[in-house]
C-alpha positions as CSV (number, residue, x, y, z in Angstrom):
1,X,31.6,152.8,33.3
2,X,29.9,149.8,34.7
3,X,30.9,147.6,31.8
4,X,34.4,148.5,32.5
5,X,34.3,148.0,36.2
6,X,33.2,144.3,35.5
7,X,35.6,143.6,33.0
8,X,38.3,144.9,35.6
9,X,36.8,142.5,38.3
10,X,36.7,139.6,35.8
11,X,40.3,140.2,34.8
12,X,41.4,140.7,38.6
13,X,39.8,137.4,39.4
14,X,41.5,135.4,36.4
15,X,44.7,137.0,37.6
16,X,44.0,135.7,41.2
17,X,43.2,132.2,39.6
18,X,46.4,132.3,37.6
19,X,48.5,133.2,40.5
20,X,47.0,130.2,42.6
21,X,47.2,127.8,39.8
22,X,50.9,128.8,39.5
23,X,51.3,128.4,43.2
24,X,49.9,124.9,43.2
25,X,52.3,123.9,40.3
26,X,55.5,125.3,41.8
27,X,54.3,123.4,45.1
28,X,53.7,120.2,43.3
29,X,56.9,120.4,41.6
30,X,58.8,121.0,44.6
31,X,56.9,118.0,46.3
32,X,57.6,115.7,43.4
33,X,61.4,116.9,43.5
34,X,61.3,115.7,47.3
35,X,59.7,112.5,46.2
36,X,62.2,111.9,43.6
37,X,65.1,112.6,45.7
38,X,63.6,110.0,48.2
39,X,63.1,107.4,45.9
40,X,66.7,108.1,44.5
41,X,68.0,107.6,48.0
42,X,66.1,104.4,48.4
43,X,67.5,103.0,45.1
44,X,70.9,103.9,46.0
45,X,70.8,102.2,49.2
46,X,69.3,99.1,47.4
47,X,72.1,99.1,44.7
48,X,74.7,99.6,47.4
49,X,73.4,96.6,49.4
50,X,73.4,94.5,46.2
51,X,77.2,95.4,45.6
52,X,78.2,95.0,49.2
53,X,76.1,91.5,49.1
54,X,77.5,90.4,45.9
55,X,81.3,91.3,46.8
56,X,81.0,89.9,50.4
57,X,79.1,86.6,49.4
58,X,81.3,85.9,46.3
59,X,84.7,87.0,47.4
60,X,84.3,86.3,51.2
61,X,86.7,88.3,53.7
62,X,88.5,90.2,50.7
63,X,85.0,91.2,49.3
64,X,84.0,92.6,52.9
65,X,87.3,94.7,53.2
66,X,86.6,96.0,49.5
67,X,83.2,96.8,50.4
68,X,84.2,98.8,53.6
69,X,86.8,100.6,51.5
70,X,84.3,101.4,48.8
71,X,81.7,102.9,51.4
72,X,84.4,104.8,53.2
73,X,85.4,106.0,49.7
74,X,81.8,107.2,48.9
75,X,81.7,108.9,52.3
76,X,84.6,110.9,51.7
77,X,83.3,111.8,48.3
78,X,79.9,113.2,49.8
79,X,82.0,114.9,52.4
80,X,84.1,116.5,49.9
81,X,80.9,117.7,47.9
82,X,79.3,119.0,51.1
83,X,82.4,120.7,52.0
84,X,82.5,122.4,48.6
85,X,78.8,123.1,48.8
86,X,78.7,121.3,45.4
87,X,75.0,120.6,44.1
88,X,74.4,117.0,43.1
89,X,72.9,116.7,39.4
90,X,71.7,113.8,37.3
91,X,75.1,113.9,35.5
92,X,76.9,113.9,38.7
93,X,75.0,110.9,39.9
94,X,75.8,109.2,36.8
95,X,79.4,109.8,37.3
96,X,79.3,108.6,40.9
97,X,77.7,105.2,39.6
98,X,80.2,105.0,37.1
99,X,82.9,105.2,39.6
100,X,81.5,102.8,41.7
101,X,81.1,100.3,39.0
102,X,85.0,100.9,38.0
103,X,86.1,100.4,41.6
104,X,84.0,97.1,41.7
105,X,85.6,96.0,38.4
106,X,89.2,96.6,39.6
107,X,88.4,94.8,42.8
108,X,87.1,91.8,40.7
109,X,90.1,91.9,38.3
110,X,92.6,91.8,41.4
111,X,90.6,89.2,43.4
112,X,90.4,86.9,40.4
113,X,94.1,87.2,39.8
114,X,94.6,86.3,43.4
115,X,92.8,83.2,43.0
116,X,94.4,82.2,39.9
117,X,97.8,82.5,41.4
118,X,96.5,80.7,44.7
119,X,95.1,78.0,42.3
120,X,98.8,77.6,40.9
121,X,99.8,76.8,44.5
122,X,101.2,80.1,45.8
123,X,100.7,81.3,49.3
124,X,98.2,84.1,50.0
125,X,100.9,86.7,50.5
126,X,102.5,86.0,47.3
127,X,99.2,85.4,45.6
128,X,98.3,88.7,46.5
129,X,101.2,90.4,45.6
130,X,101.4,88.5,42.1
131,X,97.5,89.4,41.8
132,X,97.8,92.9,42.1
133,X,100.8,93.1,39.6
134,X,99.0,91.2,37.2
135,X,95.8,93.2,37.4
136,X,97.6,96.8,37.5
137,X,97.8,97.1,33.7
138,X,94.1,96.6,32.9
139,X,93.2,99.0,35.9
140,X,95.5,101.7,34.7
141,X,94.4,101.2,31.0
142,X,90.7,101.6,31.8
143,X,91.5,104.6,34.1
144,X,93.5,106.2,31.5
145,X,90.7,105.9,28.9
146,X,88.2,107.1,31.2
147,X,90.2,110.3,31.8
148,X,90.7,110.6,28.3
149,X,87.1,110.4,27.4
150,X,86.4,112.8,30.4
151,X,89.0,115.4,28.8
152,X,87.2,115.0,25.4
153,X,83.4,115.4,26.9
154,X,84.7,118.5,29.0
155,X,86.2,120.3,25.9
156,X,83.7,119.5,23.6
157,X,80.6,119.3,25.8
158,X,78.4,122.0,27.5
159,X,76.3,122.1,30.6
160,X,75.4,118.8,31.9
161,X,78.0,117.0,29.8
162,X,80.9,119.0,31.3
163,X,79.2,118.2,34.8
164,X,79.4,114.6,34.0
165,X,83.0,114.9,32.6
166,X,84.2,116.6,36.1
167,X,82.6,113.8,38.2
168,X,84.5,110.8,36.1
169,X,87.6,113.1,36.6
170,X,87.6,111.5,40.1
171,X,87.8,107.9,38.7
172,X,91.4,107.6,38.9
173,X,91.2,107.9,42.6
174,X,87.9,105.9,43.1
175,X,88.8,103.1,40.8
176,X,92.2,102.4,42.3
177,X,91.9,100.2,45.3
């Protein structure tokens, strides 16, 4: 009987140790999650600063306007996610990053076309009109290709792949200035 009592105590002590270790692991994982979230936020701000800085320095006033539009679009996207109580996952973050890249690419295409038209001697309003017209086909082509890729990924993928496909469905709105 004493042997069985001693074994029960040892099992109880071992169970308490396991519960304590499990609790510490969960706490550690939660603190790592908040650390990674903080680092992700810092990296996102650094990347946004780089994009805004590049656009502003290279394209001057047009770059500033494009950066303001891009930041407003990002705020609206985050507000929509908050309103829908959507969870931001890694595939979702990847889709957002892709949409920012496509929006910047569209702006660069338009601004370079405007510069080309101004170099030919056109006045700024006419150059802007021609620049938008000349860049439109490339932008639409990129958006259609992305939407088709998103549809294929959504139909063939599962889980995180489908999440990524849903986030890139917003690209037509994001990438069109």
